[in-house]
PyMOL commands that place a pseudoatom at each C-alpha (Angstrom):
pseudoatom trace, name=CA, resn=MET, resi=1, chain=A, elem=C, hetatm=0, pos=[0.000, 0.000, 0.000]
pseudoatom trace, name=CA, resn=THR, resi=2, chain=A, elem=C, hetatm=0, pos=[1.099, 3.524, -0.700]
pseudoatom trace, name=CA, resn=LEU, resi=3, chain=A, elem=C, hetatm=0, pos=[1.223, 6.329, 1.825]
pseudoatom trace, name=CA, resn=GLU, resi=4, chain=A, elem=C, hetatm=0, pos=[-1.766, 7.917, 0.088]
pseudoatom trace, name=CA, resn=GLU, resi=5, chain=A, elem=C, hetatm=0, pos=[-3.778, 4.704, 0.482]
pseudoatom trace, name=CA, resn=VAL, resi=6, chain=A, elem=C, hetatm=0, pos=[-2.885, 4.262, 4.156]
pseudoatom trace, name=CA, resn=TYR, resi=7, chain=A, elem=C, hetatm=0, pos=[-3.030, 7.815, 5.507]
pseudoatom trace, name=CA, resn=GLY, resi=8, chain=A, elem=C, hetatm=0, pos=[-6.393, 8.617, 7.071]
pseudoatom trace, name=CA, resn=SER, resi=9, chain=A, elem=C, hetatm=0, pos=[-7.969, 5.330, 6.005]
pseudoatom trace, name=CA, resn=LYS, resi=10, chain=A, elem=C, hetatm=0, pos=[-9.358, 4.664, 9.502]
pseudoatom trace, name=CA, resn=PRO, resi=11, chain=A, elem=C, hetatm=0, pos=[-10.983, 7.882, 10.755]
pseudoatom trace, name=CA, resn=ASP, resi=12, chain=A, elem=C, hetatm=0, pos=[-13.493, 5.701, 12.592]
pseudoatom trace, name=CA, resn=LEU, resi=13, chain=A, elem=C, hetatm=0, pos=[-10.723, 4.944, 15.132]
pseudoatom trace, name=CA, resn=LEU, resi=14, chain=A, elem=C, hetatm=0, pos=[-10.864, 8.551, 16.331]
pseudoatom trace, name=CA, resn=PRO, resi=15, chain=A, elem=C, hetatm=0, pos=[-12.899, 9.146, 19.492]
pseudoatom trace, name=CA, resn=ARG, resi=16, chain=A, elem=C, hetatm=0, pos=[-16.591, 9.183, 18.494]
pseudoatom trace, name=CA, resn=SER, resi=17, chain=A, elem=C, hetatm=0, pos=[-17.101, 12.582, 20.106]
pseudoatom trace, name=CA, resn=MET, resi=18, chain=A, elem=C, hetatm=0, pos=[-14.675, 14.070, 17.557]
pseudoatom trace, name=CA, resn=ILE, resi=19, chain=A, elem=C, hetatm=0, pos=[-16.215, 12.757, 14.324]
pseudoatom trace, name=CA, resn=ARG, resi=20, chain=A, elem=C, hetatm=0, pos=[-19.538, 12.219, 12.633]
pseudoatom trace, name=CA, resn=LEU, resi=21, chain=A, elem=C, hetatm=0, pos=[-20.738, 10.391, 9.552]
pseudoatom trace, name=CA, resn=ILE, resi=22, chain=A, elem=C, hetatm=0, pos=[-22.394, 12.407, 6.787]
pseudoatom trace, name=CA, resn=ARG, resi=23, chain=A, elem=C, hetatm=0, pos=[-23.778, 11.629, 3.346]
pseudoatom trace, name=CA, resn=ALA, resi=24, chain=A, elem=C, hetatm=0, pos=[-21.201, 12.056, 0.624]
pseudoatom trace, name=CA, resn=GLY, resi=25, chain=A, elem=C, hetatm=0, pos=[-21.746, 14.249, -2.392]
pseudoatom trace, name=CA, resn=GLN, resi=26, chain=A, elem=C, hetatm=0, pos=[-22.730, 12.830, -5.757]
pseudoatom trace, name=CA, resn=GLN, resi=27, chain=A, elem=C, hetatm=0, pos=[-19.174, 12.932, -7.141]
pseudoatom trace, name=CA, resn=GLY, resi=28, chain=A, elem=C, hetatm=0, pos=[-17.701, 10.199, -4.942]
pseudoatom trace, name=CA, resn=SER, resi=29, chain=A, elem=C, hetatm=0, pos=[-18.179, 6.455, -4.978]
pseudoatom trace, name=CA, resn=ARG, resi=30, chain=A, elem=C, hetatm=0, pos=[-18.856, 6.396, -1.222]
pseudoatom trace, name=CA, resn=ARG, resi=31, chain=A, elem=C, hetatm=0, pos=[-22.305, 7.052, 0.197]
pseudoatom trace, name=CA, resn=THR, resi=32, chain=A, elem=C, hetatm=0, pos=[-21.026, 8.357, 3.537]
pseudoatom trace, name=CA, resn=VAL, resi=33, chain=A, elem=C, hetatm=0, pos=[-17.834, 10.010, 4.796]
pseudoatom trace, name=CA, resn=TRP, resi=34, chain=A, elem=C, hetatm=0, pos=[-16.409, 10.842, 8.221]
pseudoatom trace, name=CA, resn=VAL, resi=35, chain=A, elem=C, hetatm=0, pos=[-15.935, 14.513, 9.090]
pseudoatom trace, name=CA, resn=GLY, resi=36, chain=A, elem=C, hetatm=0, pos=[-14.870, 16.326, 12.221]
pseudoatom trace, name=CA, resn=CYS, resi=37, chain=A, elem=C, hetatm=0, pos=[-17.392, 17.616, 14.730]
pseudoatom trace, name=CA, resn=GLU, resi=38, chain=A, elem=C, hetatm=0, pos=[-17.455, 21.268, 15.792]
pseudoatom trace, name=CA, resn=GLY, resi=39, chain=A, elem=C, hetatm=0, pos=[-13.921, 22.493, 16.453]
pseudoatom trace, name=CA, resn=VAL, resi=40, chain=A, elem=C, hetatm=0, pos=[-12.343, 19.425, 14.771]
pseudoatom trace, name=CA, resn=ARG, resi=41, chain=A, elem=C, hetatm=0, pos=[-11.067, 19.225, 11.183]
pseudoatom trace, name=CA, resn=LEU, resi=42, chain=A, elem=C, hetatm=0, pos=[-9.508, 16.099, 9.679]
pseudoatom trace, name=CA, resn=LEU, resi=43, chain=A, elem=C, hetatm=0, pos=[-6.257, 16.908, 7.867]
pseudoatom trace, name=CA, resn=ASP, resi=44, chain=A, elem=C, hetatm=0, pos=[-5.418, 15.615, 4.414]
pseudoatom trace, name=CA, resn=LEU, resi=45, chain=A, elem=C, hetatm=0, pos=[-2.068, 13.948, 3.730]
pseudoatom trace, name=CA, resn=SER, resi=46, chain=A, elem=C, hetatm=0, pos=[-0.281, 17.100, 2.530]
pseudoatom trace, name=CA, resn=GLU, resi=47, chain=A, elem=C, hetatm=0, pos=[-1.337, 19.010, 5.666]
pseudoatom trace, name=CA, resn=HIS, resi=48, chain=A, elem=C, hetatm=0, pos=[-0.292, 16.101, 7.879]
pseudoatom trace, name=CA, resn=LEU, resi=49, chain=A, elem=C, hetatm=0, pos=[3.143, 15.917, 6.229]
pseudoatom trace, name=CA, resn=LEU, resi=50, chain=A, elem=C, hetatm=0, pos=[3.649, 19.671, 6.563]
pseudoatom trace, name=CA, resn=PHE, resi=51, chain=A, elem=C, hetatm=0, pos=[2.843, 19.684, 10.285]
pseudoatom trace, name=CA, resn=GLU, resi=52, chain=A, elem=C, hetatm=0, pos=[4.856, 16.504, 10.825]
pseudoatom trace, name=CA, resn=ARG, resi=53, chain=A, elem=C, hetatm=0, pos=[7.927, 18.149, 9.259]
pseudoatom trace, name=CA, resn=GLN, resi=54, chain=A, elem=C, hetatm=0, pos=[7.421, 21.296, 11.358]
pseudoatom trace, name=CA, resn=SER, resi=55, chain=A, elem=C, hetatm=0, pos=[7.035, 19.412, 14.644]
pseudoatom trace, name=CA, resn=LEU, resi=56, chain=A, elem=C, hetatm=0, pos=[7.949, 15.737, 15.074]
pseudoatom trace, name=CA, resn=GLY, resi=57, chain=A, elem=C, hetatm=0, pos=[10.379, 15.901, 12.175]
pseudoatom trace, name=CA, resn=ARG, resi=58, chain=A, elem=C, hetatm=0, pos=[12.544, 18.285, 14.187]
pseudoatom trace, name=CA, resn=PHE, resi=59, chain=A, elem=C, hetatm=0, pos=[13.269, 15.677, 16.873]
pseudoatom trace, name=CA, resn=PRO, resi=60, chain=A, elem=C, hetatm=0, pos=[15.121, 12.356, 16.986]
pseudoatom trace, name=CA, resn=ARG, resi=61, chain=A, elem=C, hetatm=0, pos=[12.522, 9.568, 17.030]
pseudoatom trace, name=CA, resn=ASP, resi=62, chain=A, elem=C, hetatm=0, pos=[12.175, 5.854, 17.642]
pseudoatom trace, name=CA, resn=SER, resi=63, chain=A, elem=C, hetatm=0, pos=[10.709, 3.593, 14.983]
pseudoatom trace, name=CA, resn=ASP, resi=64, chain=A, elem=C, hetatm=0, pos=[7.272, 3.909, 16.659]
pseudoatom trace, name=CA, resn=GLY, resi=65, chain=A, elem=C, hetatm=0, pos=[7.358, 7.685, 16.136]
pseudoatom trace, name=CA, resn=SER, resi=66, chain=A, elem=C, hetatm=0, pos=[7.941, 8.622, 19.775]
pseudoatom trace, name=CA, resn=ILE, resi=67, chain=A, elem=C, hetatm=0, pos=[10.488, 11.340, 20.474]
pseudoatom trace, name=CA, resn=VAL, resi=68, chain=A, elem=C, hetatm=0, pos=[13.799, 10.101, 21.852]
pseudoatom trace, name=CA, resn=TRP, resi=69, chain=A, elem=C, hetatm=0, pos=[14.096, 12.724, 24.569]
pseudoatom trace, name=CA, resn=ARG, resi=70, chain=A, elem=C, hetatm=0, pos=[17.521, 11.499, 25.733]
pseudoatom trace, name=CA, resn=ASP, resi=71, chain=A, elem=C, hetatm=0, pos=[18.876, 12.427, 22.270]
pseudoatom trace, name=CA, resn=ALA, resi=72, chain=A, elem=C, hetatm=0, pos=[17.099, 15.801, 22.100]
pseudoatom trace, name=CA, resn=ASP, resi=73, chain=A, elem=C, hetatm=0, pos=[18.569, 19.074, 23.291]
pseudoatom trace, name=CA, resn=ASP, resi=74, chain=A, elem=C, hetatm=0, pos=[17.718, 19.293, 27.029]
pseudoatom trace, name=CA, resn=SER, resi=75, chain=A, elem=C, hetatm=0, pos=[17.194, 23.044, 26.799]
pseudoatom trace, name=CA, resn=LEU, resi=76, chain=A, elem=C, hetatm=0, pos=[14.103, 22.460, 24.603]
pseudoatom trace, name=CA, resn=VAL, resi=77, chain=A, elem=C, hetatm=0, pos=[12.149, 20.549, 27.264]
pseudoatom trace, name=CA, resn=VAL, resi=78, chain=A, elem=C, hetatm=0, pos=[9.785, 22.841, 29.170]
pseudoatom trace, name=CA, resn=TRP, resi=79, chain=A, elem=C, hetatm=0, pos=[8.565, 20.090, 31.509]
pseudoatom trace, name=CA, resn=SER, resi=80, chain=A, elem=C, hetatm=0, pos=[7.990, 16.359, 31.675]
pseudoatom trace, name=CA, resn=LYS, resi=81, chain=A, elem=C, hetatm=0, pos=[5.665, 14.667, 34.167]
pseudoatom trace, name=CA, resn=GLU, resi=82, chain=A, elem=C, hetatm=0, pos=[3.663, 11.516, 34.672]
pseudoatom trace, name=CA, resn=GLU, resi=83, chain=A, elem=C, hetatm=0, pos=[0.040, 11.992, 33.626]
pseudoatom trace, name=CA, resn=ASP, resi=84, chain=A, elem=C, hetatm=0, pos=[-1.118, 10.853, 37.080]
pseudoatom trace, name=CA, resn=SER, resi=85, chain=A, elem=C, hetatm=0, pos=[0.673, 13.820, 38.676]
pseudoatom trace, name=CA, resn=ILE, resi=86, chain=A, elem=C, hetatm=0, pos=[-0.950, 16.537, 36.547]
pseudoatom trace, name=CA, resn=ASP, resi=87, chain=A, elem=C, hetatm=0, pos=[-4.392, 17.771, 35.561]
pseudoatom trace, name=CA, resn=LEU, resi=88, chain=A, elem=C, hetatm=0, pos=[-4.127, 17.114, 31.825]
pseudoatom trace, name=CA, resn=GLU, resi=89, chain=A, elem=C, hetatm=0, pos=[-6.974, 19.472, 30.887]
pseudoatom trace, name=CA, resn=ASN, resi=90, chain=A, elem=C, hetatm=0, pos=[-5.313, 22.375, 32.713]
pseudoatom trace, name=CA, resn=ALA, resi=91, chain=A, elem=C, hetatm=0, pos=[-1.910, 21.400, 31.310]
pseudoatom trace, name=CA, resn=ILE, resi=92, chain=A, elem=C, hetatm=0, pos=[-3.368, 21.635, 27.793]
pseudoatom trace, name=CA, resn=ARG, resi=93, chain=A, elem=C, hetatm=0, pos=[-4.992, 24.993, 28.596]
pseudoatom trace, name=CA, resn=ASP, resi=94, chain=A, elem=C, hetatm=0, pos=[-1.603, 26.292, 29.780]
pseudoatom trace, name=CA, resn=PHE, resi=95, chain=A, elem=C, hetatm=0, pos=[0.192, 24.715, 26.823]
pseudoatom trace, name=CA, resn=ALA, resi=96, chain=A, elem=C, hetatm=0, pos=[-2.265, 26.180, 24.304]
pseudoatom trace, name=CA, resn=ARG, resi=97, chain=A, elem=C, hetatm=0, pos=[-2.864, 29.535, 25.923]
pseudoatom trace, name=CA, resn=GLY, resi=98, chain=A, elem=C, hetatm=0, pos=[-3.945, 31.928, 23.197]
pseudoatom trace, name=CA, resn=CYS, resi=99, chain=A, elem=C, hetatm=0, pos=[-3.691, 29.357, 20.379]
pseudoatom trace, name=CA, resn=SER, resi=100, chain=A, elem=C, hetatm=0, pos=[-6.382, 29.328, 17.753]
pseudoatom trace, name=CA, resn=GLY, resi=101, chain=A, elem=C, hetatm=0, pos=[-5.604, 25.807, 16.571]
pseudoatom trace, name=CA, resn=LEU, resi=102, chain=A, elem=C, hetatm=0, pos=[-3.732, 22.700, 17.629]
pseudoatom trace, name=CA, resn=VAL, resi=103, chain=A, elem=C, hetatm=0, pos=[-2.710, 19.737, 15.505]
pseudoatom trace, name=CA, resn=ILE, resi=104, chain=A, elem=C, hetatm=0, pos=[-3.018, 16.258, 16.987]
pseudoatom trace, name=CA, resn=GLN, resi=105, chain=A, elem=C, hetatm=0, pos=[-0.947, 13.518, 15.399]
pseudoatom trace, name=CA, resn=TRP, resi=106, chain=A, elem=C, hetatm=0, pos=[-1.243, 9.829, 16.234]
pseudoatom trace, name=CA, resn=GLY, resi=107, chain=A, elem=C, hetatm=0, pos=[1.090, 6.836, 16.262]
pseudoatom trace, name=CA, resn=SER, resi=108, chain=A, elem=C, hetatm=0, pos=[-0.692, 5.359, 13.244]
pseudoatom trace, name=CA, resn=LEU, resi=109, chain=A, elem=C, hetatm=0, pos=[-0.896, 6.905, 9.799]
pseudoatom trace, name=CA, resn=ALA, resi=110, chain=A, elem=C, hetatm=0, pos=[-4.249, 5.186, 9.288]
pseudoatom trace, name=CA, resn=ILE, resi=111, chain=A, elem=C, hetatm=0, pos=[-5.775, 7.623, 11.793]
pseudoatom trace, name=CA, resn=PRO, resi=112, chain=A, elem=C, hetatm=0, pos=[-5.917, 11.090, 10.232]
pseudoatom trace, name=CA, resn=SER, resi=113, chain=A, elem=C, hetatm=0, pos=[-4.260, 13.967, 12.047]
pseudoatom trace, name=CA, resn=VAL, resi=114, chain=A, elem=C, hetatm=0, pos=[-6.713, 16.619, 13.174]
pseudoatom trace, name=CA, resn=ASP, resi=115, chain=A, elem=C, hetatm=0, pos=[-6.721, 20.372, 13.619]
pseudoatom trace, name=CA, resn=VAL, resi=116, chain=A, elem=C, hetatm=0, pos=[-8.645, 21.217, 16.793]
pseudoatom trace, name=CA, resn=SER, resi=117, chain=A, elem=C, hetatm=0, pos=[-9.551, 24.305, 18.727]
pseudoatom trace, name=CA, resn=GLN, resi=118, chain=A, elem=C, hetatm=0, pos=[-8.233, 24.588, 22.268]
pseudoatom trace, name=CA, resn=GLU, resi=119, chain=A, elem=C, hetatm=0, pos=[-11.783, 24.146, 23.589]
pseudoatom trace, name=CA, resn=ALA, resi=120, chain=A, elem=C, hetatm=0, pos=[-12.314, 20.983, 21.539]
pseudoatom trace, name=CA, resn=MET, resi=121, chain=A, elem=C, hetatm=0, pos=[-8.962, 19.569, 22.663]
pseudoatom trace, name=CA, resn=VAL, resi=122, chain=A, elem=C, hetatm=0, pos=[-9.778, 20.106, 26.325]
pseudoatom trace, name=CA, resn=SER, resi=123, chain=A, elem=C, hetatm=0, pos=[-13.280, 18.668, 25.979]
pseudoatom trace, name=CA, resn=HIS, resi=124, chain=A, elem=C, hetatm=0, pos=[-12.044, 15.530, 24.126]
pseudoatom trace, name=CA, resn=VAL, resi=125, chain=A, elem=C, hetatm=0, pos=[-8.766, 14.824, 25.947]
pseudoatom trace, name=CA, resn=ALA, resi=126, chain=A, elem=C, hetatm=0, pos=[-10.159, 12.217, 28.360]
pseudoatom trace, name=CA, resn=GLU, resi=127, chain=A, elem=C, hetatm=0, pos=[-11.686, 10.211, 25.511]
pseudoatom trace, name=CA, resn=ILE, resi=128, chain=A, elem=C, hetatm=0, pos=[-8.509, 10.627, 23.452]
pseudoatom trace, name=CA, resn=VAL, resi=129, chain=A, elem=C, hetatm=0, pos=[-6.323, 9.248, 26.254]
pseudoatom trace, name=CA, resn=ASP, resi=130, chain=A, elem=C, hetatm=0, pos=[-8.725, 6.327, 26.755]
pseudoatom trace, name=CA, resn=SER, resi=131, chain=A, elem=C, hetatm=0, pos=[-8.875, 5.376, 23.079]
pseudoatom trace, name=CA, resn=ILE, resi=132, chain=A, elem=C, hetatm=0, pos=[-5.474, 6.408, 21.637]
pseudoatom trace, name=CA, resn=PRO, resi=133, chain=A, elem=C, hetatm=0, pos=[-2.986, 6.827, 24.512]
pseudoatom trace, name=CA, resn=GLU, resi=134, chain=A, elem=C, hetatm=0, pos=[-0.022, 7.864, 22.343]
pseudoatom trace, name=CA, resn=PHE, resi=135, chain=A, elem=C, hetatm=0, pos=[-0.356, 11.207, 20.583]
pseudoatom trace, name=CA, resn=TRP, resi=136, chain=A, elem=C, hetatm=0, pos=[1.337, 14.535, 19.973]
pseudoatom trace, name=CA, resn=ILE, resi=137, chain=A, elem=C, hetatm=0, pos=[-0.210, 17.989, 20.133]
pseudoatom trace, name=CA, resn=TYR, resi=138, chain=A, elem=C, hetatm=0, pos=[1.521, 20.669, 18.112]
pseudoatom trace, name=CA, resn=SER, resi=139, chain=A, elem=C, hetatm=0, pos=[0.998, 24.412, 18.452]
pseudoatom trace, name=CA, resn=SER, resi=140, chain=A, elem=C, hetatm=0, pos=[2.453, 26.024, 15.352]
pseudoatom trace, name=CA, resn=GLN, resi=141, chain=A, elem=C, hetatm=0, pos=[1.790, 29.497, 16.767]
pseudoatom trace, name=CA, resn=ASP, resi=142, chain=A, elem=C, hetatm=0, pos=[3.939, 28.877, 19.822]
pseudoatom trace, name=CA, resn=ARG, resi=143, chain=A, elem=C, hetatm=0, pos=[6.243, 26.259, 18.245]
pseudoatom trace, name=CA, resn=LEU, resi=144, chain=A, elem=C, hetatm=0, pos=[5.520, 23.898, 21.133]
pseudoatom trace, name=CA, resn=ILE, resi=145, chain=A, elem=C, hetatm=0, pos=[4.870, 20.172, 21.119]
pseudoatom trace, name=CA, resn=MET, resi=146, chain=A, elem=C, hetatm=0, pos=[3.255, 18.039, 23.797]
pseudoatom trace, name=CA, resn=GLU, resi=147, chain=A, elem=C, hetatm=0, pos=[3.890, 14.308, 23.686]
pseudoatom trace, name=CA, resn=HIS, resi=148, chain=A, elem=C, hetatm=0, pos=[1.558, 11.963, 25.567]
pseudoatom trace, name=CA, resn=SER, resi=149, chain=A, elem=C, hetatm=0, pos=[3.397, 8.642, 25.554]
pseudoatom trace, name=CA, resn=PHE, resi=150, chain=A, elem=C, hetatm=0, pos=[1.839, 5.213, 25.819]
pseudoatom trace, name=CA, resn=SER, resi=151, chain=A, elem=C, hetatm=0, pos=[3.430, 4.916, 29.285]
pseudoatom trace, name=CA, resn=GLY, resi=152, chain=A, elem=C, hetatm=0, pos=[1.633, 8.065, 30.486]
pseudoatom trace, name=CA, resn=LEU, resi=153, chain=A, elem=C, hetatm=0, pos=[4.621, 10.414, 30.442]
pseudoatom trace, name=CA, resn=VAL, resi=154, chain=A, elem=C, hetatm=0, pos=[3.610, 13.879, 29.236]
pseudoatom trace, name=CA, resn=THR, resi=155, chain=A, elem=C, hetatm=0, pos=[6.386, 16.093, 27.901]
pseudoatom trace, name=CA, resn=VAL, resi=156, chain=A, elem=C, hetatm=0, pos=[6.162, 19.651, 26.617]
pseudoatom trace, name=CA, resn=ALA, resi=157, chain=A, elem=C, hetatm=0, pos=[9.027, 21.057, 24.569]
pseudoatom trace, name=CA, resn=ARG, resi=158, chain=A, elem=C, hetatm=0, pos=[9.897, 23.927, 22.300]
pseudoatom trace, name=CA, resn=VAL, resi=159, chain=A, elem=C, hetatm=0, pos=[10.288, 22.807, 18.689]
pseudoatom trace, name=CA, resn=PRO, resi=160, chain=A, elem=C, hetatm=0, pos=[13.761, 23.497, 17.324]
pseudoatom trace, name=CA, resn=THR, resi=161, chain=A, elem=C, hetatm=0, pos=[13.956, 25.620, 14.202]
pseudoatom trace, name=CA, resn=GLU, resi=162, chain=A, elem=C, hetatm=0, pos=[16.044, 22.985, 12.428]
pseudoatom trace, name=CA, resn=PRO, resi=163, chain=A, elem=C, hetatm=0, pos=[15.969, 19.188, 12.637]
pseudoatom trace, name=CA, resn=SER, resi=164, chain=A, elem=C, hetatm=0, pos=[18.466, 17.861, 15.186]
pseudoatom trace, name=CA, resn=ASP, resi=165, chain=A, elem=C, hetatm=0, pos=[19.654, 15.427, 12.524]
pseudoatom trace, name=CA, resn=PRO, resi=166, chain=A, elem=C, hetatm=0, pos=[19.193, 16.431, 8.853]
pseudoatom trace, name=CA, resn=SER, resi=167, chain=A, elem=C, hetatm=0, pos=[18.221, 12.856, 8.009]
pseudoatom trace, name=CA, resn=LEU, resi=168, chain=A, elem=C, hetatm=0, pos=[15.203, 13.156, 10.339]
pseudoatom trace, name=CA, resn=GLY, resi=169, chain=A, elem=C, hetatm=0, pos=[13.536, 16.201, 8.792]
pseudoatom trace, name=CA, resn=GLY, resi=170, chain=A, elem=C, hetatm=0, pos=[10.211, 15.143, 7.352]
pseudoatom trace, name=CA, resn=THR, resi=171, chain=A, elem=C, hetatm=0, pos=[10.814, 11.418, 7.553]
pseudoatom trace, name=CA, resn=GLU, resi=172, chain=A, elem=C, hetatm=0, pos=[7.684, 9.411, 8.293]
pseudoatom trace, name=CA, resn=VAL, resi=173, chain=A, elem=C, hetatm=0, pos=[8.352, 6.703, 10.848]
pseudoatom trace, name=CA, resn=PHE, resi=174, chain=A, elem=C, hetatm=0, pos=[4.811, 6.063, 12.043]
pseudoatom trace, name=CA, resn=SER, resi=175, chain=A, elem=C, hetatm=0, pos=[3.360, 2.599, 11.710]
pseudoatom trace, name=CA, resn=ALA, resi=176, chain=A, elem=C, hetatm=0, pos=[0.824, 2.057, 8.944]
pseudoatom trace, name=CA, resn=THR, resi=177, chain=A, elem=C, hetatm=0, pos=[-1.730, 0.310, 11.159]
for i in range(1, 177): cmd.bond("trace and resi %d" % i, "trace and resi %d" % (i + 1))
show_as sticks, trace
zoom trace
């Protein structure tokens, strides 16, 4: 399968509160399509790749897409805490203070990245953590990234202006399932 065939092929894996099914227009072969609910917009592949290059692509990463913090510049990390020790909704409010939009990327290319408002992110975060525990939130306005790892570690960091390793810039390492 090609990247175009895989990317966004499983929007139904997104939390149900974030998406809805609508009738498709006459032009397509599908009768229904998934779209984002209020404050949520599903990104197409070119948008996903752009935001991935601007955010995750600036950090060293493992094959599962997670950021290898031990190989990143320590001065970039704003804070890192276990999810159990923080109020995640308030942490996101602080992280996204004044942002008009946030991009959420997932550990699987089959799940489309989404552009969400701060309000939508806060209202959906509990369901997101329950259904897809590994994700990244990127604020392009503030050049900040928040990683919520599968283990429950939440890390906020400033995004470097250049990739830490030129071979990493824009390389997709997410799994296709």
